[in-house]
C-alpha positions as CSV (number, residue, x, y, z in Angstrom):
1,M,141.7,102.3,123.6
2,H,139.5,101.9,120.6
3,W,135.9,102.9,121.3
4,M,134.6,99.5,120.5
5,S,136.9,97.9,123.0
6,R,135.8,100.4,125.6
7,I,132.1,99.4,125.0
8,V,132.8,95.7,125.3
9,A,134.8,96.3,128.4
10,A,131.9,98.4,129.8
11,A,129.4,95.8,129.0
12,L,131.5,93.2,130.8
13,C,131.7,95.4,133.8
14,V,128.0,95.9,133.8
15,A,127.4,92.2,133.7
16,L,129.9,91.7,136.6
17,Q,128.3,94.5,138.6
18,A,124.9,92.9,138.2
19,C,126.3,89.8,139.8
20,V,128.1,91.5,142.6
21,T,125.3,93.9,143.6
22,A,122.4,91.5,143.6
23,P,120.8,91.1,147.0
24,A,121.8,88.1,149.1
25,N,118.3,86.7,149.0
26,S,118.0,87.2,145.3
27,P,116.9,84.2,143.2
28,A,119.7,85.2,140.9
29,L,122.2,83.9,143.5
30,A,120.5,80.5,144.0
31,S,123.2,78.9,141.9
32,T,126.0,80.0,139.6
33,A,124.0,78.7,136.6
34,D,121.1,81.1,137.5
35,V,123.1,84.3,137.3
36,R,121.4,86.6,134.8
37,T,123.0,88.8,132.2
38,P,121.5,92.3,132.0
39,V,119.0,92.7,129.2
40,T,118.3,95.9,127.3
41,I,114.6,96.8,126.9
42,L,113.6,99.7,124.6
43,V,110.2,100.9,125.6
44,S,108.2,103.4,123.4
45,I,105.3,105.3,124.9
46,D,103.9,106.8,121.7
47,G,103.2,110.6,121.9
48,F,104.6,111.0,125.5
49,R,105.8,114.6,125.9
50,P,108.6,115.1,128.6
51,D,106.4,117.6,130.4
52,Y,103.9,114.9,131.1
53,L,106.2,113.9,133.9
54,T,105.3,117.1,135.8
55,R,101.6,116.3,136.1
56,G,101.9,114.4,139.4
57,V,100.6,111.1,138.0
58,T,103.9,109.3,137.1
59,P,105.5,108.0,140.3
60,V,107.2,105.1,138.5
61,L,108.5,107.0,135.4
62,S,109.5,110.0,137.5
63,G,111.3,107.6,139.9
64,L,113.2,105.9,137.0
65,A,114.2,109.4,135.7
66,A,115.4,110.5,139.1
67,G,117.4,107.3,139.6
68,G,118.7,107.3,136.0
69,V,119.3,109.6,133.1
70,T,116.7,111.9,131.5
71,A,116.4,114.6,128.9
72,P,114.0,116.1,126.4
73,M,114.7,114.4,123.1
74,R,114.2,115.9,119.6
75,P,112.4,113.7,117.1
76,S,113.5,113.6,113.5
77,F,111.5,115.4,110.9
78,P,108.7,114.6,110.1
79,S,107.7,114.2,113.7
80,K,105.4,111.3,112.8
81,T,105.1,107.8,114.3
82,F,106.6,105.4,111.7
83,P,109.5,107.6,110.6
84,N,110.6,108.1,114.1
85,H,110.2,104.6,115.4
86,Y,112.4,103.4,112.5
87,T,114.9,106.1,113.3
88,L,115.1,105.0,116.9
89,V,116.1,101.5,116.0
90,T,118.2,102.3,112.8
91,G,120.0,105.4,114.0
92,L,119.2,106.9,110.6
93,R,116.9,109.9,110.0
94,P,113.8,109.2,107.9
95,D,115.4,110.7,104.8
96,H,118.1,108.1,105.2
97,N,116.1,105.1,106.5
98,G,113.5,105.1,103.8
99,I,110.4,105.5,106.0
100,V,109.9,109.1,105.2
101,A,106.3,109.4,106.3
102,N,103.3,107.4,107.6
103,T,101.9,107.6,104.1
104,M,104.3,107.7,101.1
105,E,104.8,106.6,97.5
106,D,107.8,105.3,95.5
107,A,108.3,105.7,91.7
108,A,109.5,102.1,91.6
109,R,106.1,101.0,92.7
110,P,103.6,103.0,90.6
111,G,100.1,102.9,91.9
112,E,101.1,101.6,95.3
113,T,100.9,103.6,98.5
114,F,102.7,102.8,101.8
115,T,100.5,103.0,104.9
116,M,101.0,102.0,108.5
117,A,99.7,98.5,107.6
118,T,102.4,97.9,104.9
119,D,104.7,94.9,105.7
120,D,106.3,94.5,102.3
121,P,110.1,94.4,102.8
122,F,110.6,96.6,99.8
123,W,109.6,99.6,101.8
124,W,111.6,98.7,104.9
125,S,114.9,97.5,103.6
126,E,116.8,100.8,103.1
127,A,118.1,100.5,106.7
128,E,119.0,97.8,109.2
129,P,117.1,97.9,112.5
130,L,119.0,97.0,115.7
131,W,117.4,93.6,116.1
132,V,119.0,92.6,112.8
133,T,122.4,94.0,113.9
134,A,122.1,92.3,117.2
135,D,121.2,89.0,115.6
136,K,124.3,89.1,113.4
137,A,126.3,89.5,116.6
138,G,124.7,86.4,118.1
139,I,122.4,88.3,120.4
140,R,118.8,86.9,120.8
141,T,116.1,89.6,120.2
142,A,112.3,89.9,120.8
143,T,109.8,92.6,120.0
144,M,106.5,93.1,121.7
145,F,105.3,95.4,118.9
146,W,107.4,98.0,117.1
147,P,106.9,99.5,113.6
148,G,108.8,97.3,111.1
149,S,109.5,94.4,113.6
150,N,107.0,92.1,111.8
151,V,108.8,92.7,108.5
152,P,111.6,90.4,107.2
153,V,114.0,93.2,106.4
154,G,115.9,92.4,103.2
155,G,113.4,89.9,102.0
156,T,111.3,89.8,98.8
157,R,107.6,89.6,98.6
158,A,106.0,87.7,95.7
159,A,103.7,89.8,93.5
160,K,101.1,87.1,93.3
161,W,98.9,85.7,96.0
162,P,99.6,84.4,98.6
163,N,102.5,86.9,98.4
164,A,105.0,84.7,100.0
165,I,108.1,86.4,101.4
166,T,111.5,84.8,100.9
167,G,114.7,85.8,102.7
168,G,115.1,88.7,105.1
169,A,115.5,88.9,108.9
170,R,113.0,89.4,111.7
171,P,113.6,89.4,115.5
172,D,113.8,85.9,117.0
173,D,110.4,86.5,118.6
174,W,108.0,89.1,117.4
175,Q,104.3,90.0,117.6
176,Q,102.0,91.4,114.9
177,F,100.6,94.7,116.2
178,N,97.0,94.5,117.6
179,Q,95.7,97.6,119.5
180,A,93.3,95.3,121.5
181,V,96.2,93.7,123.3
182,T,96.3,95.5,126.7
183,G,99.3,97.1,128.3
184,T,99.3,94.4,131.0
185,Q,99.3,91.7,128.3
186,R,102.2,93.3,126.5
187,V,104.2,93.5,129.7
188,S,103.3,89.9,130.6
189,A,104.7,88.7,127.2
190,V,108.0,90.4,128.0
191,I,108.2,88.9,131.5
192,D,107.4,85.5,130.1
193,W,110.4,85.9,127.7
194,M,112.5,86.7,130.7
195,R,111.5,83.4,132.4
196,R,113.2,81.4,129.7
197,P,116.5,79.7,130.2
198,S,119.5,81.8,129.2
199,A,120.0,80.0,125.9
200,T,116.6,81.3,124.6
201,R,116.1,84.4,126.7
202,P,116.3,87.6,124.6
203,R,118.9,90.2,125.5
204,F,117.4,92.9,123.4
205,V,113.6,93.6,123.7
206,T,111.3,96.3,122.4
207,L,107.9,97.1,124.0
208,Y,105.4,99.6,122.5
209,F,102.4,101.4,124.0
210,D,99.9,103.5,122.0
211,T,97.3,104.7,124.6
212,V,98.9,108.1,125.4
213,D,99.2,109.0,121.7
214,T,95.6,107.9,121.2
215,A,94.3,110.1,124.0
216,G,96.4,113.0,122.8
217,H,94.9,112.8,119.4
218,M,91.3,112.5,120.7
219,F,91.4,115.0,123.5
220,G,94.5,117.1,123.1
221,P,97.7,117.2,125.2
222,D,96.2,119.4,128.0
223,D,93.0,117.4,128.6
224,A,92.4,115.6,131.9
225,R,91.7,112.4,129.9
226,T,95.2,112.5,128.4
227,T,96.6,113.0,131.9
228,A,94.6,110.0,133.0
229,A,96.1,107.9,130.1
230,V,99.6,109.1,131.2
231,G,98.9,107.9,134.8
232,A,97.5,104.6,133.5
233,I,100.7,103.9,131.4
234,D,102.8,104.7,134.4
235,K,101.2,101.9,136.3
236,I,101.9,99.5,133.4
237,I,105.5,100.5,133.5
238,G,105.4,99.7,137.2
239,E,104.2,96.2,136.3
240,L,107.2,95.8,134.0
241,V,109.6,97.0,136.8
242,E,108.1,94.7,139.4
243,G,108.0,91.7,137.0
244,L,111.7,92.1,136.3
245,K,112.4,92.5,140.0
246,S,110.5,89.3,140.8
247,L,112.9,87.4,138.5
248,A,116.0,89.2,139.8
249,Q,116.5,90.2,136.1
250,P,118.8,93.2,135.8
251,A,117.7,95.4,132.9
252,N,118.8,98.5,131.1
253,L,115.5,100.3,130.5
254,V,115.5,102.9,127.7
255,I,112.1,104.5,127.7
256,V,111.4,106.9,124.8
257,A,108.6,108.5,122.8
258,D,108.6,109.0,119.1
259,H,107.3,112.6,119.2
260,G,105.2,115.0,121.3
261,M,101.7,116.4,120.8
262,A,100.2,119.9,120.0
263,A,96.6,121.0,120.5
264,T,94.6,121.4,117.2
265,S,91.2,122.9,116.4
266,S,88.8,123.2,113.4
267,D,89.4,126.9,113.9
268,R,93.0,126.5,112.8
269,V,92.9,124.9,109.4
270,V,94.5,125.9,106.1
271,A,92.4,124.7,103.2
272,L,94.6,123.6,100.3
273,D,91.8,124.1,97.7
274,K,91.7,127.8,98.7
275,V,95.5,128.1,98.2
276,A,95.9,126.4,94.9
277,D,93.7,124.9,92.1
278,P,93.0,121.2,92.9
279,A,93.4,120.6,89.2
280,D,97.1,121.4,89.6
281,Y,98.1,119.0,92.3
282,R,97.7,115.6,94.0
283,V,97.9,115.3,97.8
284,V,100.1,112.4,99.1
285,E,99.7,113.3,102.8
286,S,98.0,116.1,104.7
287,G,97.7,117.3,108.3
288,P,100.5,119.2,110.2
289,Y,102.3,119.1,106.9
290,A,101.1,118.5,103.3
291,A,103.1,116.5,100.8
292,L,102.1,117.3,97.2
293,A,102.9,116.3,93.7
294,A,102.0,118.4,90.7
295,I,99.8,117.1,88.0
296,P,102.2,116.7,85.0
297,G,102.3,119.9,83.0
298,H,100.9,122.0,86.0
299,E,104.2,122.6,87.8
300,A,104.4,126.3,87.0
301,A,100.8,127.0,88.0
302,L,101.2,125.0,91.3
303,E,104.5,126.8,92.2
304,K,102.9,130.2,91.6
305,S,100.2,129.4,94.1
306,L,102.3,127.5,96.7
307,L,105.7,129.2,96.7
308,R,104.6,132.6,98.0
309,P,103.9,133.8,101.6
310,H,100.9,132.2,103.3
311,D,99.4,132.7,106.8
312,H,100.2,129.8,109.1
313,M,102.2,127.7,106.6
314,Q,105.3,127.7,104.5
315,C,105.9,125.7,101.3
316,W,109.0,124.6,99.5
317,R,110.2,122.6,96.6
318,K,111.7,119.4,97.8
319,A,115.3,120.5,97.0
320,E,114.7,123.7,99.0
321,I,113.4,122.3,102.2
322,P,115.6,124.0,105.0
323,A,118.7,122.0,105.7
324,R,118.0,121.7,109.4
325,F,115.2,119.3,108.7
326,V,117.6,116.9,107.0
327,Y,114.8,115.9,104.7
328,G,114.3,115.9,100.9
329,T,117.0,113.8,99.4
330,N,115.1,110.5,99.5
331,P,113.2,109.7,96.3
332,R,110.1,108.9,98.4
333,V,109.8,112.6,99.6
334,P,107.2,114.2,97.2
335,P,108.2,117.2,95.1
336,Y,106.5,119.8,97.4
337,L,106.2,120.2,101.1
338,C,104.1,122.6,103.0
339,L,104.6,122.8,106.8
340,A,101.9,124.3,109.1
341,E,102.5,126.5,112.0
342,T,102.3,124.4,115.2
343,G,98.7,123.9,116.2
344,W,97.4,124.5,112.6
345,L,96.5,121.8,110.1
346,I,96.7,121.7,106.3
347,N,93.7,119.9,105.0
348,K,92.4,119.3,101.5
349,S,89.4,121.5,102.2
350,A,87.9,123.5,105.0
351,P,86.3,121.4,107.8
352,T,82.6,120.9,107.7
353,E,82.3,120.0,111.4
354,S,84.0,121.4,114.5
355,F,86.8,119.4,116.2
356,G,89.5,119.6,118.7
357,G,92.1,117.2,119.9
358,G,95.8,117.0,119.1
359,N,98.4,116.2,116.4
360,H,102.1,115.9,115.6
361,G,104.2,116.1,112.5
362,Y,105.3,119.8,113.0
363,D,108.7,121.3,113.2
364,N,110.8,118.8,115.1
365,A,112.5,121.6,117.0
366,D,109.3,122.9,118.5
367,P,109.1,122.1,122.2
368,A,105.6,120.7,121.8
369,M,107.1,117.9,119.6
370,A,109.8,117.0,122.1
371,A,109.8,113.3,123.2
372,L,110.4,111.5,126.4
373,F,113.8,109.9,127.2
374,I,114.6,108.0,130.4
375,A,117.5,105.5,130.8
376,N,117.7,103.5,134.0
377,G,119.7,100.4,134.8
378,P,123.2,99.1,135.6
379,A,124.7,100.7,132.5
380,F,123.5,104.2,133.3
381,A,124.4,107.0,135.7
382,S,122.0,108.0,138.4
383,G,120.4,111.4,138.8
384,R,121.7,112.8,135.6
385,V,119.8,115.3,133.4
386,L,121.2,115.8,129.9
387,P,120.7,118.7,127.5
388,P,118.3,118.0,124.6
389,F,119.7,115.6,122.0
390,D,118.5,114.1,118.6
391,N,116.8,110.7,118.6
392,V,119.3,109.3,116.1
393,D,121.6,108.9,119.2
394,I,119.4,106.2,120.7
395,Q,120.5,103.4,118.4
396,P,124.3,103.8,119.2
397,L,123.4,104.1,122.8
398,L,121.4,100.8,122.7
399,A,124.2,99.1,120.8
400,A,126.7,100.2,123.4
401,T,124.6,98.6,126.2
402,L,124.7,95.4,124.1
403,G,128.4,95.6,123.5
404,I,128.1,95.7,119.7
405,A,129.1,98.2,117.0
406,P,126.1,100.3,115.9
407,G,126.8,100.0,112.2
408,T,125.9,102.8,109.8
409,T,124.2,105.5,111.8
410,D,123.5,109.3,111.9
411,G,123.8,109.1,115.7
412,K,126.6,110.0,118.0
413,L,128.2,108.0,120.8
414,A,128.6,111.2,122.8
415,T,125.1,110.8,124.2
416,W,126.1,107.3,125.5
417,N,129.2,108.7,127.0
418,A,127.2,111.3,128.8
419,A,124.6,108.8,130.1
420,K,126.7,105.8,131.1
421,R,127.7,105.0,134.7
């Protein structure tokens, strides 16, 4: 049987199973018209390392893992927030989806810099996120925050004020990110969507939380305050589970993180201005890695300084970045990349004040960068632990739960086959 036929058949079985196994007193059995089709909810807990589940503060998440499928998941390189969130919903590595960094440049837009506030479709339209794929298949979608979900992918933004955008596709329902919106409010929005009649109820939903990542950056991954943030988000996930239960709404929950977190310190900093002459280069991005461009005519001088052995970092020409990173073919990747040893930072200059905390963006194969993965629901097996896998596999897995073809993807359906019931 063709794999697509198997997926559609599996999705039908899941829907039927949800009907058959609902408890007798469930509101879902009040009448035939009230029977609810399973929804797929993709939840991101930014910066949540898999080992956070061992800290004794996650009864909900640990319970979902024990009753579902779990594994440590490898982020794509660079292990940063925006590149990996877009990878999760496109199935394409950052080098292929166009969001190659949290901060980047494009020769087609001289003088312009992409930041995490950029919503111009120009930057986002190299890949198709799953909410667009689902919409094309007639599946209603909604996003309670997700990088890129506020952007009409494929649209065009006018150069002059008020910069109207024409064309493109967004989710059917979406929210502009606001960090002040509490976790409970985010969950309540999703539950409200689930209260809608079937004709307007979304079948694919995303939900995003940032508090664990914020705590990890501020205090480091091993601090008690980060553990407290982990415990707090577990309670919020509990609110989501209970809200779905109250509506007798079957759901395939796919709970992920974009990356892990490593402890950093002002004692572990490589100062770029001590490595090379600042007159030779321009810094596009710095931190766990540094992305650099040579000042025109200064390439030889910069390479002489950068492309030699250094303590706690390694530098490459763009074309010579190790193949395992799958990074460097996209025009938005700058000409030179320097990657710090995990726990070290590459800054423009030496720090003038002491600091601690945490960061990410390091080698994506480092265990400190590993990301959470839990899948629980009628489509998934129970009590199954998978070996580590790449986060590009999430998009085809999600597509399979929705019964649609994943489209162009770097991911593999093998992860879905290993996870499904």
